[in-house]
Structure formats: structure tokens, C-alpha cells
ZADREN-640424 format. One record per residue (C-alpha): x, z, y; residue in one letter; chain. Coordinates in nm, 2 decimals, decimal comma. Layout:
BEGIN
      xx      zz      yy  aa  ch
       X       Z       Y   A   A
...
//
This chain:
BEGIN
      xx      zz      yy  aa  ch
  -10,43   -4,02    1,44   X   A
  -10,50   -4,38    1,37   X   A
  -10,73   -4,49    1,08   X   A
  -10,71   -4,86    1,03   X   A
  -11,01   -5,02    0,84   X   A
  -10,94   -5,13    0,47   X   A
  -10,62   -4,93    0,49   X   A
  -10,54   -4,74    0,16   X   A
  -10,60   -4,41    0,34   X   A
  -10,95   -4,49    0,44   X   A
  -11,02   -4,63    0,09   X   A
  -10,90   -4,28   -0,06   X   A
  -11,15   -4,10    0,17   X   A
  -11,43   -4,35    0,10   X   A
  -11,40   -4,29   -0,28   X   A
  -11,41   -3,93   -0,20   X   A
  -11,74   -3,94   -0,01   X   A
  -11,87   -4,19   -0,26   X   A
  -11,82   -3,95   -0,53   X   A
  -12,01   -3,67   -0,35   X   A
  -12,28   -3,93   -0,29   X   A
  -12,30   -4,00   -0,66   X   A
  -12,27   -3,63   -0,77   X   A
  -12,60   -3,58   -0,54   X   A
  -12,79   -3,84   -0,75   X   A
  -12,74   -4,13   -0,48   X   A
  -12,68   -4,49   -0,58   X   A
  -12,37   -4,61   -0,36   X   A
  -12,29   -4,95   -0,24   X   A
  -12,05   -5,08    0,04   X   A
  -12,11   -5,39    0,24   X   A
  -11,84   -5,64    0,34   X   A
  -11,80   -5,45    0,66   X   A
  -11,69   -5,15    0,47   X   A
  -12,00   -4,93    0,55   X   A
  -12,09   -4,69    0,28   X   A
  -12,44   -4,66    0,18   X   A
  -12,59   -4,37   -0,03   X   A
  -12,94   -4,44   -0,17   X   A
  -13,20   -4,22   -0,33   X   A
  -13,51   -4,41   -0,48   X   A
  -13,85   -4,24   -0,42   X   A
  -14,14   -4,23   -0,63   X   A
  -14,26   -4,60   -0,58   X   A
  -14,07   -4,90   -0,51   X   A
  -14,09   -4,88   -0,13   X   A
  -14,01   -4,50   -0,09   X   A
  -13,63   -4,43   -0,05   X   A
  -13,41   -4,22    0,16   X   A
  -13,10   -4,40    0,28   X   A
  -12,83   -4,18    0,44   X   A
  -12,52   -4,26    0,61   X   A
  -12,25   -4,09    0,84   X   A
  -11,89   -4,14    1,00   X   A
  -11,63   -4,09    0,77   X   A
  -11,32   -3,88    0,91   X   A
  -11,00   -3,86    0,71   X   A
  -10,76   -3,57    0,81   X   A
  -10,42   -3,59    0,65   X   A
//
């Protein structure tokens, strides 16, 4: 399987992953390179949890 960056199929998978992150209470952002970031703010301004993973799409 070939997964091209910025392709329609990749966008669909990222939308699903982003929705899971939001459901978990994370703020979600995507950088210009297409990386998704899920962030949960800690109790003070400097404490946060940042998670990331490889996203595989299977048709």
C-alpha cells in the first residue's frame, strides 16, 4: 500500500485520529509538515503532556 503525504486518504485518517484526540480532551494541531499533535494542558502553565504516533491507514 502506498500512502502519499497530503493525499485525500491520509487526510481522512488524520481527521479520525484528530477526533479521537479531541474526545480524549486533547487540543489538536497540525504543523506545516503534516504532523498531528495532541496536547493536554497540565495544572500550571509549564506542565503538559504531548503525544504522537505514526498513523497507518488501511483500506
